[in-house]
C-alpha positions in Angstrom: 0.0 0.0 0.1 2.8 2.3 0.9 4.2 1.7 -2.8 1.1 2.7 -4.4 0.4 5.6 -2.2 3.8 7.0 -3.1 3.6 6.1 -6.7 0.3 8.2 -6.7 1.9 11.4 -4.7 4.8 11.1 -7.0 2.5 11.2 -10.1 0.1 14.0 -8.6 3.1 16.3 -8.0 4.6 15.6 -11.6 0.8 16.4 -13.1 0.9 19.6 -10.7 4.3 20.4 -12.1 3.3 20.0 -16.0 0.3 22.4 -15.5 2.4 25.0 -13.5 5.1 25.1 -16.4 2.5 25.0 -19.0 1.4 28.6 -18.2 -2.4 27.8 -18.5 -3.3 29.2 -15.0 -5.3 25.8 -14.2 -5.0 24.1 -11.1 -5.1 20.1 -11.3 -8.6 20.0 -10.2 -9.5 22.5 -13.0 -7.5 20.8 -15.4 -9.0 17.6 -14.9 -12.6 19.0 -15.2 -11.5 20.8 -18.5 -9.9 17.6 -19.9 -12.9 15.2 -18.7 -15.6 17.7 -20.5 -13.5 18.7 -23.5 -14.9 17.3 -27.2 -18.3 16.5 -25.3 -21.6 18.5 -25.4 -21.2 18.8 -21.7 -21.6 16.5 -18.6 -23.7 16.7 -15.6 -21.8 17.2 -12.4 -22.6 13.7 -11.3 -20.8 12.2 -14.0 -17.8 14.9 -14.0 -17.3 13.8 -10.1 -17.7 10.2 -11.1 -14.7 10.3 -13.7 -12.7 12.8 -12.1 -13.0 11.4 -8.3 -13.8 15.1 -7.3 -16.3 15.3 -4.5 -19.4 17.4 -4.9 -18.6 20.1 -2.7 -15.3 20.6 -4.1 -16.6 20.1 -7.8 -18.9 23.1 -7.3 -16.2 25.5 -6.2 -14.0 24.1 -9.1 -16.6 24.7 -11.6 -17.4 28.2 -10.1 -13.8 29.3 -10.8 -13.8 27.9 -14.1 -17.1 29.8 -14.9 -15.4 32.9 -13.6 -12.7 32.4 -16.0 -14.9 32.4 -18.9 -14.0 28.8 -19.4 -17.1 26.9 -18.8 -20.9 27.3 -18.5 -23.7 25.3 -16.9 -27.4 25.1 -17.1 -30.5 23.2 -15.6 -31.7 20.0 -17.3 -35.2 20.9 -18.7 -37.7 19.2 -16.3 -34.9 18.4 -13.8 -33.6 21.3 -11.9 -31.4 19.1 -9.8 -29.3 17.9 -12.8 -26.8 20.3 -14.0 -24.8 20.2 -17.4 -21.4 21.9 -17.2 -19.9 22.7 -20.6 -16.9 24.2 -22.1 -17.2 27.8 -23.6 -15.6 28.6 -26.8 -12.7 29.9 -24.6 -12.7 26.7 -22.8 -12.7 24.6 -26.0 -9.3 26.7 -27.1 -7.7 26.0 -23.8 -8.7 22.4 -24.0 -7.3 22.1 -27.5 -4.0 23.8 -26.6 -3.3 22.3 -23.2 -4.6 18.7 -23.3 -2.3 17.5 -26.2 0.5 19.3 -24.3 0.0 17.9 -21.0 -0.5 14.4 -22.5 3.0 14.9 -24.2 4.4 15.9 -20.7 3.3 12.9 -19.1 4.2 10.8 -21.8 7.8 11.7 -21.5 8.1 9.8 -18.3 5.9 6.9 -19.4 8.1 6.4 -22.3 10.7 5.4 -20.1 8.8 2.1 -19.4 9.4 -0.6 -21.9 6.4 -2.1 -24.2 6.2 -5.0 -21.8 6.6 -3.0 -18.7 3.8 -0.7 -19.9 1.2 -3.5 -20.7 2.1 -5.3 -17.4 1.5 -1.8 -15.5 -1.8 -1.2 -17.1 -2.9 -4.7 -16.5 -2.0 -4.5 -12.6 -3.3 -1.0 -12.0 -6.8 -2.5 -13.8 -6.9 -5.2 -11.4 -6.2 -3.1 -8.3 -9.0 -0.5 -9.7 -11.2 -3.7 -10.1 -10.7 -4.5 -6.3 -12.2 -1.6 -5.3 
C-alpha cells in the first residue's frame, strides 16, 4: 500500500508541475474538469465527479472558478432542476485544444521510459487494483 500511495503522490506532484510549467493558470482539479468535458457537449456534475473523483462540494467550487474564468458554462436540465450540465465555452474549448495535448505529451515523456512489456504489465496491474475497489 505504501508503494501505491507513494506512486500516486509522485504522479500527482509531477502532473501539477506540468500544469504550472504550461502557464495555463489551471489548477490540477480545474484541468481534470476541462480535460474530462473537452470534446463533449457537456456532462452532468455527477458524471464529472464520477470520472474525476472530485467530491460534489469541491467540484462546485472548481466549476465556479472555471465559470469565473469564462471557460465553462452550466445550465439546469429541463424538467429536472437538480441536474446541472457543465460544458466548455468557446474559450474553454480553445484552452482544452491547446493544453490537453501538451499535457499528455508532458506525461508521456515519463511513461515512455517504460518498455512496452512493462507498460502493458503496469496497465494490467492498475486495472486489477481498480477492480478490487
